[in-house]
Steps between C-alpha positions, in 0.01 A plus 500: 500500500603647169360300210852453363645382833515118525318352796813297588730803523501525881439130575840334540372145469306562181784709356740205569255265334494717188882499485521125553272448201775612258788330687575213264715322754194468722238449229662233282840413650841644407625216273170456324472875426860533387469201264164603354622852429833393354701702746702209642832662405607277210572789265854628482533846648551761228842656448694235688688425181661842544644423849873568514663193658770716654256714701178295511322811380330598168753648261572864592425637155138388539448668837456844656554590860255683729477626855215411738179592315335605827759730658778523237770367734786311336464119506542333840628156592445228248256229610532246221534456121215320317503420129786749452338797679636645825242567771592752766339666804483879536678602824265793543147382430548123495369441146626180339564576132707409194784753465619402152198467269460445129568786262189702421477376139524134609241550775255665257547220243443236768167653611382560139555135405468292820235229471596219743344660807186602305439132427511429872259782575244376249470147641160419653610462867701824484211694348263364765725616784575836336136588444419445869810703591402784268143509636643525853732786411236692304239467773755609762601804291136600441470587865752783450432672163212641299478518123535230236822564301747213547856469367672161523881524458666186360163355408634173363219258416239767578294295749488774761366754249240252374372470858501878547317554173236242600445701815441819310838673508653693215828319441839582342792257460867590501699202358838475321477137391401520133298177488304582819432853376365372167274251676356774718447732209312228309260484801436870477709596805675840493872411509799728547826337377742744659695535820279677753715811520480538117127462470407872486179439698334793673535549877211357700394260224425204726314413820678163550846397377608138547841342489444125542855359552663766286708721732758228562582506124576874468849637480374838629192431711497847663465665158202283414338551841541881468323481162228284649443770763469766228249294306279430804228739615552652845265238643624216280658173618814311398486121534829308516579136533866390518697202625585534871868451568417475872265209443555184697552296180767739377674518838524119496596438133720803438632479140317170444175701504337544160459867607860566394574524129735793430415546127144613589453522877719800576352628827400292806291708733405427861235696693757760617667571166170509313365749754815708464489525120129594508547770764784654293271557196283581714217251551308428822436132568145407599528124482809269533468127534635176367341235281586143394653294778720258298435258788548197274839625381604568863386156617677330213830680567490425874438130414807482272275466191510705180346830615279540192427139410497319833195350670586554868238549769493784752828543688362730771138448587490851645632664177175613346398757237376727782844490671685560175289803398488648853883512493514625135676177399290431187688470171325810349456856629173669415489876552250771435619859511358844425696809379667663791565870570 
């Protein structure tokens, strides 16, 4: 076995055990985790003060329209409106996405200044789960690339790069939030505060590029993926984690799911649409799986309790983490891909 290949890679039981270790719903309970991290949904969604009562949508002068970011088809049937943003499904590739998004200047300002979610990410329970998750992803990726140059896009709090640096990797952060970027610089991390396509980095600069829950935020994800392909070596690896719109929890809750928030979550991939956009760049997928069951949220909803703060027991005794991940019903998609021909 290659020294960089984890011994659990081809052992389904041990691999599931590793994933369960960062599934907060299983480790500490849904309500307990949500309360301790401050994500219980008490904050008012941003931009709702700009909803036009006549349409139920954010004021038109604050928005811009877009076609499907995967296949460029015009918007398909509307699914629902949440917090003033219309969510639609592409009739061609099936992507669920927001068709009227914030103007570019407003979106840039939001990401430069946003702090509320960073405060959630820095809570102790969240950091504990994230560090186990990052170790899992990095060890999985190590089986597929050589070299030590790592770029983390949308670095945020920087915990993934801290882990990678501890393990001997040469790390670079790409982060637009000004406070996060300054914190990283003060720690001696190399930080690029530019959009990826404006970074002027040389082709083949990195052996591993990571996007931990970033692709769903991008107005033009194909542009960023194409730039990631250029920046990777021929034998490099792209690691992506995104919310899974085909997850069991999202299928049950629909717009009640915290996955949907049109000011920042613009694209909602399922396994098929994520595969499609990667193949168009092109990338070749070498790993595709789900993580994080949200079993507590599911059980609460089926028991008529608050999905995120309820204390319900198991609804189906046969609905297990193994069943959820075997069917790709987990709430996150985790993909590794290499540059394609």
